Short mmCIF file of the C-alpha atoms (twelve columns), coordinates in Angstrom:
data_MODEL
# 
_entry.id   MODEL 
# 
loop_
_atom_site.group_PDB 
_atom_site.id 
_atom_site.type_symbol 
_atom_site.label_atom_id 
_atom_site.label_alt_id 
_atom_site.label_comp_id 
_atom_site.label_asym_id 
_atom_site.label_seq_id 
_atom_site.Cartn_x 
_atom_site.Cartn_y 
_atom_site.Cartn_z 
_atom_site.pdbx_PDB_model_num 
ATOM 1   C CA . MET A 1   14.157  -82.290 -23.341 1 
ATOM 2   C CA . LYS A 2   13.404  -85.891 -24.373 1 
ATOM 3   C CA . GLN A 3   10.432  -87.425 -23.261 1 
ATOM 4   C CA . MET A 4   9.493   -91.232 -23.976 1 
ATOM 5   C CA . GLU A 5   5.610   -91.430 -25.506 1 
ATOM 6   C CA . ASN A 6   4.511   -94.678 -26.915 1 
ATOM 7   C CA . GLY A 7   7.643   -95.979 -26.912 1 
ATOM 8   C CA . PHE A 8   9.355   -93.647 -28.721 1 
ATOM 9   C CA . GLU A 9   11.944  -91.054 -27.817 1 
ATOM 10  C CA . SER A 10  10.631  -87.694 -28.532 1 
ATOM 11  C CA . GLN A 11  12.568  -84.884 -28.284 1 
ATOM 12  C CA . THR A 12  10.935  -81.403 -27.238 1 
ATOM 13  C CA . GLU A 13  12.771  -78.086 -26.965 1 
ATOM 14  C CA . VAL A 14  11.746  -75.486 -24.581 1 
ATOM 15  C CA . THR A 15  12.649  -72.316 -25.774 1 
ATOM 16  C CA . SER A 16  12.101  -69.017 -24.063 1 
ATOM 17  C CA . ASP A 17  12.773  -65.398 -25.213 1 
ATOM 18  C CA . PRO A 18  15.111  -63.230 -23.151 1 
ATOM 19  C CA . ILE A 19  13.829  -61.459 -20.458 1 
ATOM 20  C CA . GLU A 20  14.781  -57.856 -21.043 1 
ATOM 21  C CA . GLU A 21  15.664  -55.900 -17.854 1 
ATOM 22  C CA . VAL A 22  14.026  -52.676 -17.368 1 
ATOM 23  C CA . GLU A 23  15.490  -50.257 -15.240 1 
ATOM 24  C CA . LEU A 24  13.129  -48.390 -13.135 1 
ATOM 25  C CA . GLU A 25  14.185  -44.838 -12.514 1 
ATOM 26  C CA . PRO A 26  13.071  -43.316 -8.875  1 
ATOM 27  C CA . SER A 27  10.352  -40.480 -9.423  1 
ATOM 28  C CA . TRP A 28  11.829  -36.890 -8.634  1 
ATOM 29  C CA . ASN A 29  8.427   -36.571 -6.480  1 
ATOM 30  C CA . ALA A 30  8.734   -39.694 -4.520  1 
ATOM 31  C CA . TRP A 31  12.202  -38.323 -3.367  1 
ATOM 32  C CA . GLN A 32  11.047  -34.482 -2.721  1 
ATOM 33  C CA . SER A 33  10.962  -33.359 0.597   1 
ATOM 34  C CA . LEU A 34  7.320   -32.247 2.272   1 
ATOM 35  C CA . PRO A 35  8.448   -28.613 2.264   1 
ATOM 36  C CA . GLU A 36  9.148   -28.517 -1.523  1 
ATOM 37  C CA . ARG A 37  5.892   -30.733 -2.590  1 
ATOM 38  C CA . TRP A 38  4.011   -28.227 -0.413  1 
ATOM 39  C CA . GLN A 39  5.900   -25.161 -1.850  1 
ATOM 40  C CA . GLN A 40  5.098   -26.910 -5.839  1 
ATOM 41  C CA . ASN A 41  1.877   -27.653 -5.459  1 
ATOM 42  C CA . HIS A 42  0.960   -24.450 -3.287  1 
ATOM 43  C CA . GLY A 43  2.930   -21.832 -4.763  1 
ATOM 44  C CA . SER A 44  1.242   -20.758 -7.262  1 
ATOM 45  C CA . LEU A 45  -1.907  -20.451 -4.868  1 
ATOM 46  C CA . LEU A 46  -0.094  -18.460 -2.284  1 
ATOM 47  C CA . MET A 47  0.392   -16.235 -5.488  1 
ATOM 48  C CA . VAL A 48  -3.212  -15.917 -6.415  1 
ATOM 49  C CA . PHE A 49  -4.300  -15.055 -2.323  1 
ATOM 50  C CA . ALA A 50  -1.241  -12.424 -1.985  1 
ATOM 51  C CA . THR A 51  -2.341  -10.755 -5.003  1 
ATOM 52  C CA . LEU A 52  -5.921  -11.032 -3.670  1 
ATOM 53  C CA . VAL A 53  -4.955  -9.579  -0.304  1 
ATOM 54  C CA . PHE A 54  -3.073  -6.794  -2.098  1 
ATOM 55  C CA . LEU A 55  -6.232  -5.831  -4.025  1 
ATOM 56  C CA . THR A 56  -8.352  -5.638  -1.497  1 
ATOM 57  C CA . GLY A 57  -6.085  -3.504  0.440   1 
ATOM 58  C CA . ILE A 58  -6.007  -1.057  -2.423  1 
ATOM 59  C CA . GLY A 59  -9.769  -1.458  -2.677  1 
ATOM 60  C CA . VAL A 60  -10.163 -0.425  0.725   1 
ATOM 61  C CA . LEU A 61  -7.637  2.280   1.161   1 
ATOM 62  C CA . THR A 62  -9.421  3.734   -2.299  1 
ATOM 63  C CA . TYR A 63  -12.433 3.201   -0.339  1 
ATOM 64  C CA . ARG A 64  -11.689 5.226   2.717   1 
ATOM 65  C CA . GLN A 65  -9.993  7.992   0.619   1 
ATOM 66  C CA . ASN A 66  -13.127 8.448   -0.978  1 
ATOM 67  C CA . GLN A 67  -15.107 8.474   1.952   1 
ATOM 68  C CA . PHE A 68  -12.923 11.216  3.684   1 
ATOM 69  C CA . ARG A 69  -14.909 14.646  4.556   1 
ATOM 70  C CA . PRO A 70  -12.444 17.259  4.763   1 
ATOM 71  C CA . PRO A 71  -12.650 19.656  7.440   1 
ATOM 72  C CA . ALA A 72  -14.900 23.204  6.364   1 
ATOM 73  C CA . PHE A 73  -13.232 26.274  7.247   1 
ATOM 74  C CA . PRO A 74  -14.644 29.678  6.320   1 
ATOM 75  C CA . ASP A 75  -13.287 31.284  3.056   1 
ATOM 76  C CA . ALA A 76  -12.499 34.428  1.893   1 
ATOM 77  C CA . SER A 77  -15.869 34.697  1.263   1 
ATOM 78  C CA . SER A 78  -17.204 34.124  4.381   1 
ATOM 79  C CA . ILE A 79  -14.795 35.860  7.023   1 
ATOM 80  C CA . ASP A 80  -14.051 39.783  6.415   1 
ATOM 81  C CA . PRO A 81  -11.316 41.183  7.048   1 
ATOM 82  C CA . PRO A 82  -10.271 42.744  10.413  1 
ATOM 83  C CA . ASN A 83  -11.641 46.396  10.413  1 
ATOM 84  C CA . ASN A 84  -12.004 49.042  13.070  1 
ATOM 85  C CA . GLU A 85  -15.835 47.987  14.085  1 
ATOM 86  C CA . GLN A 86  -14.719 44.446  14.992  1 
ATOM 87  C CA . LEU A 87  -11.326 45.230  16.961  1 
ATOM 88  C CA . THR A 88  -10.807 47.370  19.849  1 
ATOM 89  C CA . ALA A 89  -6.791  46.335  19.364  1 
ATOM 90  C CA . LEU A 90  -4.699  44.811  17.101  1 
ATOM 91  C CA . ASP A 91  -1.236  44.350  18.694  1 
ATOM 92  C CA . LEU A 92  1.429   44.046  15.525  1 
ATOM 93  C CA . ALA A 93  4.024   43.563  17.827  1 
ATOM 94  C CA . SER A 94  2.393   40.556  19.723  1 
ATOM 95  C CA . GLY A 95  0.331   39.555  16.968  1 
ATOM 96  C CA . GLU A 96  -2.816  39.475  19.306  1 
ATOM 97  C CA . VAL A 97  -6.222  40.380  18.237  1 
ATOM 98  C CA . ALA A 98  -9.154  41.405  20.707  1 
ATOM 99  C CA . LEU A 99  -12.679 41.320  19.274  1 
ATOM 100 C CA . GLN A 100 -14.901 44.107  20.397  1 
ATOM 101 C CA . ALA A 101 -18.055 43.220  22.664  1 
ATOM 102 C CA . ALA A 102 -21.213 44.507  21.418  1 
ATOM 103 C CA . ASN A 103 -21.966 45.947  24.542  1 
ATOM 104 C CA . GLY A 104 -18.416 47.197  25.742  1 
ATOM 105 C CA . SER A 105 -18.019 44.351  28.162  1 
ATOM 106 C CA . THR A 106 -14.340 43.528  29.274  1 
ATOM 107 C CA . ASP A 107 -14.751 40.422  29.940  1 
ATOM 108 C CA . GLN A 108 -12.654 38.355  27.809  1 
ATOM 109 C CA . ILE A 109 -11.818 34.854  26.883  1 
ATOM 110 C CA . MET A 110 -8.410  34.308  24.960  1 
ATOM 111 C CA . ILE A 111 -8.005  31.614  22.307  1 
ATOM 112 C CA . ARG A 112 -4.134  30.535  21.401  1 
ATOM 113 C CA . VAL A 113 -3.241  28.665  18.522  1 
ATOM 114 C CA . ILE A 114 -0.470  26.616  18.522  1 
ATOM 115 C CA . GLY A 115 1.769   25.159  16.248  1 
ATOM 116 C CA . ALA A 116 1.688   27.656  12.810  1 
ATOM 117 C CA . ILE A 117 4.255   28.594  11.320  1 
ATOM 118 C CA . PRO A 118 5.661   32.141  11.496  1 
ATOM 119 C CA . GLY A 119 5.572   34.312  9.069   1 
ATOM 120 C CA . ASP A 120 2.979   36.704  7.082   1 
ATOM 121 C CA . ALA A 121 0.661   33.836  6.695   1 
ATOM 122 C CA . LEU A 122 -2.690  34.057  9.130   1 
ATOM 123 C CA . VAL A 123 -4.721  31.743  11.037  1 
ATOM 124 C CA . TRP A 124 -8.444  31.431  10.592  1 
ATOM 125 C CA . LEU A 125 -10.639 30.485  13.731  1 
ATOM 126 C CA . ALA A 126 -14.361 29.706  13.033  1 
ATOM 127 C CA . ILE A 127 -16.438 28.653  16.385  1 
ATOM 128 C CA . TYR A 128 -19.662 26.992  16.350  1 
ATOM 129 C CA . ASN A 129 -22.193 26.753  19.229  1 
ATOM 130 C CA . ALA A 130 -24.265 23.645  17.896  1 
ATOM 131 C CA . GLU A 131 -23.856 20.150  16.082  1 
ATOM 132 C CA . THR A 132 -26.307 21.285  13.217  1 
ATOM 133 C CA . SER A 133 -24.108 24.016  12.193  1 
ATOM 134 C CA . PHE A 134 -20.799 22.466  13.084  1 
ATOM 135 C CA . ASN A 135 -18.435 22.703  10.043  1 
ATOM 136 C CA . ASP A 136 -20.710 25.227  8.272   1 
ATOM 137 C CA . PRO A 137 -18.831 27.930  7.438   1 
ATOM 138 C CA . GLU A 138 -22.056 29.984  6.991   1 
ATOM 139 C CA . ASN A 139 -23.503 29.266  10.152  1 
ATOM 140 C CA . ALA A 140 -20.180 30.271  12.421  1 
ATOM 141 C CA . LEU A 141 -21.090 32.263  15.501  1 
ATOM 142 C CA . VAL A 142 -17.984 33.695  15.740  1 
ATOM 143 C CA . ALA A 143 -15.052 34.254  12.506  1 
ATOM 144 C CA . ALA A 144 -11.705 35.679  12.960  1 
ATOM 145 C CA . GLN A 145 -8.493  36.040  11.372  1 
ATOM 146 C CA . VAL A 146 -5.369  36.200  13.624  1 
ATOM 147 C CA . PRO A 147 -1.512  36.921  12.771  1 
ATOM 148 C CA . VAL A 148 0.798   34.153  13.589  1 
ATOM 149 C CA . GLN A 149 3.643   35.484  16.428  1 
ATOM 150 C CA . PRO A 150 7.314   34.737  16.108  1 
ATOM 151 C CA . ASN A 151 7.106   31.850  18.568  1 
ATOM 152 C CA . GLY A 152 4.176   30.082  16.070  1 
ATOM 153 C CA . VAL A 153 1.321   31.344  18.190  1 
ATOM 154 C CA . ALA A 154 -1.725  33.054  17.253  1 
ATOM 155 C CA . ALA A 155 -3.607  34.582  19.691  1 
ATOM 156 C CA . CYS A 156 -7.393  36.022  19.689  1 
ATOM 157 C CA . THR A 157 -9.441  37.300  22.815  1 
ATOM 158 C CA . ILE A 158 -13.013 37.420  22.618  1 
ATOM 159 C CA . PRO A 159 -15.533 38.707  24.514  1 
ATOM 160 C CA . ILE A 160 -17.703 36.438  26.854  1 
ATOM 161 C CA . ASP A 161 -20.871 37.702  25.561  1 
ATOM 162 C CA . GLN A 162 -20.528 36.835  22.123  1 
ATOM 163 C CA . LEU A 163 -20.099 32.831  23.516  1 
ATOM 164 C CA . PRO A 164 -22.515 30.413  24.391  1 
ATOM 165 C CA . THR A 165 -21.847 28.175  27.240  1 
ATOM 166 C CA . ARG A 166 -20.456 25.464  25.205  1 
ATOM 167 C CA . PHE A 167 -19.198 25.589  21.589  1 
ATOM 168 C CA . ALA A 168 -16.419 23.945  19.311  1 
ATOM 169 C CA . ILE A 169 -13.842 25.891  17.660  1 
ATOM 170 C CA . ALA A 170 -12.151 25.182  14.330  1 
ATOM 171 C CA . ALA A 171 -8.855  26.606  13.221  1 
ATOM 172 C CA . PHE A 172 -6.166  26.183  10.256  1 
ATOM 173 C CA . HIS A 173 -3.127  28.283  9.141   1 
ATOM 174 C CA . ASP A 174 -3.532  29.875  5.550   1 
ATOM 175 C CA . THR A 175 0.129   29.249  4.827   1 
ATOM 176 C CA . ASP A 176 -0.599  30.027  0.798   1 
ATOM 177 C CA . ASN A 177 -2.876  33.025  1.628   1 
ATOM 178 C CA . ASP A 178 -5.436  31.372  -0.700  1 
ATOM 179 C CA . GLY A 179 -8.595  32.257  1.792   1 
ATOM 180 C CA . ALA A 180 -9.333  28.421  1.927   1 
ATOM 181 C CA . LEU A 181 -8.283  25.216  3.428   1 
ATOM 182 C CA . SER A 182 -5.999  23.610  0.958   1 
ATOM 183 C CA . ARG A 183 -5.931  20.055  0.267   1 
ATOM 184 C CA . ASN A 184 -4.314  17.177  -1.907  1 
ATOM 185 C CA . GLN A 185 -5.640  15.411  -4.346  1 
ATOM 186 C CA . PHE A 186 -7.419  13.164  -2.098  1 
ATOM 187 C CA . GLY A 187 -8.948  15.671  -0.799  1 
ATOM 188 C CA . ILE A 188 -6.907  15.905  2.345   1 
ATOM 189 C CA . PRO A 189 -5.822  18.755  4.351   1 
ATOM 190 C CA . ALA A 190 -2.661  19.934  3.287   1 
ATOM 191 C CA . GLU A 191 -2.363  23.174  5.780   1 
ATOM 192 C CA . ARG A 192 -2.036  22.616  9.487   1 
ATOM 193 C CA . TYR A 193 -5.571  22.617  11.461  1 
ATOM 194 C CA . GLY A 194 -6.906  21.431  14.607  1 
ATOM 195 C CA . PHE A 195 -9.910  21.579  16.468  1 
ATOM 196 C CA . SER A 196 -10.687 22.486  20.145  1 
ATOM 197 C CA . ASN A 197 -10.459 20.034  22.393  1 
ATOM 198 C CA . ASP A 198 -7.967  18.455  20.432  1 
ATOM 199 C CA . ALA A 199 -10.590 16.143  18.672  1 
ATOM 200 C CA . ARG A 200 -9.708  14.385  15.674  1 
ATOM 201 C CA . GLY A 201 -12.032 12.579  13.107  1 
ATOM 202 C CA . LYS A 202 -10.776 9.141   11.513  1 
ATOM 203 C CA . PHE A 203 -12.134 10.147  8.190   1 
ATOM 204 C CA . GLY A 204 -13.114 13.499  8.333   1 
ATOM 205 C CA . PRO A 205 -13.807 16.210  10.751  1 
ATOM 206 C CA . PRO A 206 -14.735 15.115  14.352  1 
ATOM 207 C CA . ALA A 207 -17.963 14.974  15.579  1 
ATOM 208 C CA . PHE A 208 -19.186 18.387  17.213  1 
ATOM 209 C CA . ASP A 209 -19.856 16.238  20.736  1 
ATOM 210 C CA . ASP A 210 -15.787 15.383  20.630  1 
ATOM 211 C CA . ALA A 211 -14.677 19.374  19.986  1 
ATOM 212 C CA . VAL A 212 -17.277 20.995  22.049  1 
ATOM 213 C CA . ILE A 213 -15.659 22.956  24.989  1 
ATOM 214 C CA . ASP A 214 -17.168 24.831  27.865  1 
ATOM 215 C CA . ARG A 215 -16.861 28.146  28.516  1 
ATOM 216 C CA . PRO A 216 -14.271 29.326  30.911  1 
ATOM 217 C CA . ALA A 217 -14.715 31.835  33.019  1 
ATOM 218 C CA . ASN A 218 -13.147 35.213  32.764  1 
ATOM 219 C CA . GLY A 219 -9.446  35.473  33.488  1 
ATOM 220 C CA . GLU A 220 -8.951  31.760  33.814  1 
ATOM 221 C CA . THR A 221 -6.511  29.557  31.472  1 
ATOM 222 C CA . PRO A 222 -6.825  30.702  27.729  1 
ATOM 223 C CA . ILE A 223 -8.310  27.828  25.491  1 
ATOM 224 C CA . GLU A 224 -5.491  26.195  23.352  1 
ATOM 225 C CA . ILE A 225 -5.773  24.695  20.040  1 
ATOM 226 C CA . GLN A 226 -3.137  22.441  18.419  1 
ATOM 227 C CA . ILE A 227 -2.708  22.291  14.627  1 
ATOM 228 C CA . TYR A 228 -1.067  19.570  12.881  1 
# 
């Protein structure tokens, strides 16, 4: 470019460096959809949360299994096999056992345990008359072993004078004939068992108040216990 300065013509060249054109590539994050962004940013957090929930569930399950108190029933050492002094009749055809009354009374109450597996294994019964002795085999008021009929029912008649006005019954089917209630590795019963009043406990045997029943009058409907 030419300019006039002090009467002289001067020429000044204006040069400029070429401007480099830079291509701006679109950011991948800018084009991601909202769900994709959320998944990318929070996916790891969700995995951590799911892991914590899983571990918490395992911990709760383990705690409950450790807290489970399995029902107690008389074992072979606390229940003597039926003998002539205890029984007035043992009808092998019907499988019914009748306990002898201390004073010769003929008033009887029948107890029927339903749900046993037919066979030679006996059903064990324990009757408790107080909350303090409930589920304590050594303090059972009445104990008996009853054969199972072909229909899966074990029936036992007990003199009324041997029973209090209120009591609770525990029963189990000793399928392996070892004289005790078998349990799995977590302490949960592996053989069928049940209580009067169809009482059940969440993490162990039910409370005495849940299993207690009133003594029926002579000739009334038999007491039935379902074992599971």
